[in-house]
C-alpha positions as CSV (number, residue, x, y, z in Angstrom):
1,X,0.0,0.0,0.0
2,X,1.1,3.5,-0.8
3,X,1.8,5.9,2.0
4,X,-1.5,7.6,2.9
5,X,-0.3,9.8,5.8
6,X,2.6,11.9,7.0
7,X,4.1,12.7,10.4
8,X,5.7,15.9,11.4
9,X,7.3,17.2,14.5
10,X,6.3,20.0,16.8
11,X,7.9,21.4,19.9
12,X,6.1,22.0,23.2
13,X,5.1,25.6,22.4
14,X,3.7,24.7,19.0
15,X,1.9,21.8,20.6
16,X,0.3,24.1,23.2
17,X,-0.6,26.9,20.7
18,X,-1.5,25.0,17.5
19,X,-2.0,21.3,18.1
20,X,-3.6,20.6,21.5
21,X,-6.7,22.6,20.8
22,X,-8.0,22.6,17.2
23,X,-8.0,26.0,15.6
24,X,-11.4,27.4,14.6
25,X,-10.5,27.3,10.8
26,X,-9.5,23.6,11.1
27,X,-6.1,24.2,9.4
28,X,-2.8,22.7,10.5
29,X,0.8,23.4,9.6
30,X,2.7,24.9,6.7
31,X,5.1,22.5,4.9
32,X,6.9,22.3,1.7
33,X,5.5,18.8,0.8
34,X,5.7,17.0,-2.5
35,X,2.6,18.3,-4.3
36,X,2.3,15.0,-6.3
37,X,1.7,13.1,-3.1
38,X,-0.9,15.4,-1.6
39,X,-3.9,13.6,-3.2
40,X,-2.8,10.3,-1.5
41,X,-2.5,11.8,2.0
42,X,-5.6,11.1,4.1
43,X,-4.1,11.5,7.6
44,X,-1.6,13.7,9.5
45,X,0.2,12.8,12.7
46,X,2.0,15.1,15.2
47,X,5.2,13.9,16.9
48,X,6.1,15.8,20.0
49,X,9.8,16.6,20.3
50,X,11.8,15.8,23.4
51,X,9.0,13.5,24.6
52,X,10.6,10.0,24.3
53,X,9.1,9.5,20.8
54,X,5.4,10.4,21.5
55,X,2.9,10.8,18.7
56,X,0.2,13.0,20.2
57,X,-2.4,13.7,17.6
58,X,-4.0,12.3,14.4
59,X,-6.1,14.3,11.9
60,X,-8.4,13.1,9.1
61,X,-7.4,15.3,6.2
62,X,-10.2,16.8,4.1
63,X,-7.9,18.7,1.7
64,X,-4.6,20.6,1.3
65,X,-4.5,24.2,0.4
66,X,-1.9,26.9,0.0
67,X,-0.9,28.4,3.3
68,X,-2.8,31.7,2.9
69,X,-1.9,34.9,4.7
70,X,-5.6,35.4,5.7
71,X,-5.3,32.3,7.8
72,X,-2.2,33.7,9.6
73,X,0.4,31.9,7.5
74,X,3.4,33.8,6.3
75,X,4.9,31.6,3.6
76,X,2.3,31.2,0.8
77,X,4.5,28.8,-1.1
78,X,3.9,26.1,1.5
79,X,0.8,24.0,2.1
80,X,-1.4,23.4,5.1
81,X,-4.2,20.9,5.5
82,X,-7.9,21.3,6.4
83,X,-9.2,18.5,8.6
84,X,-12.6,17.0,9.2
85,X,-11.7,15.3,12.5
86,X,-8.9,15.1,15.0
87,X,-8.1,12.8,17.8
88,X,-5.5,12.7,20.6
89,X,-3.7,9.4,20.2
90,X,-0.5,9.1,22.3
91,X,1.3,6.3,20.3
92,X,4.9,5.3,21.0
93,X,6.9,6.0,17.8
94,X,9.3,3.1,17.3
95,X,11.8,4.7,14.8
96,X,14.3,7.6,14.6
97,X,13.0,10.9,15.9
98,X,11.1,13.0,13.4
99,X,12.8,16.1,12.2
100,X,11.4,16.8,8.7
101,X,7.9,15.6,7.6
102,X,8.0,11.9,6.7
103,X,5.5,9.9,4.6
104,X,4.1,6.9,6.5
105,X,1.3,4.3,6.3
106,X,-1.7,5.0,8.5
107,X,-2.2,1.2,9.1
108,X,1.3,1.0,10.6
109,X,0.8,4.2,12.6
110,X,-2.5,3.1,14.1
111,X,-0.9,-0.2,15.2
112,X,1.8,1.5,17.3
113,X,1.6,0.8,21.0
114,X,-0.7,3.1,23.0
115,X,0.7,4.8,26.1
116,X,-0.7,4.5,29.5
117,X,-2.0,7.6,31.3
118,X,1.1,7.6,33.5
119,X,3.5,7.4,30.5
120,X,1.6,10.2,28.8
121,X,2.1,12.5,31.8
122,X,5.8,11.6,32.0
123,X,6.5,12.2,28.3
124,X,4.5,15.5,28.2
125,X,6.5,16.7,31.2
126,X,9.8,15.8,29.4
127,X,8.8,17.8,26.3
128,X,7.7,20.8,28.4
129,X,11.1,21.1,30.0
């Protein structure tokens, strides 16, 4: 199966300001992604930096659009996505830390081990510091 998702990293401040609570306009990010792959991408995942490899959120992508200045984006050559649904997931990422966006398979992502409530708290605290 072709990659139908991508994962990107966010730091603590970005998580607090843009990821934790969905924005009213339901847009996320601004990336320089391969435009030929956009039509295949159905899901987006956020990886929280300095959190012992924690994937914190999953979005169901409705569409991609140019990162417009009206929506508070400053680089209109990048793309953002509009989502229909989001969910807090807290998976344990089992590969190298995410630095640049990476294309992945949602079936593999959704089968990653879920974290316990205790582990979530510990990993969130690590990222915050």
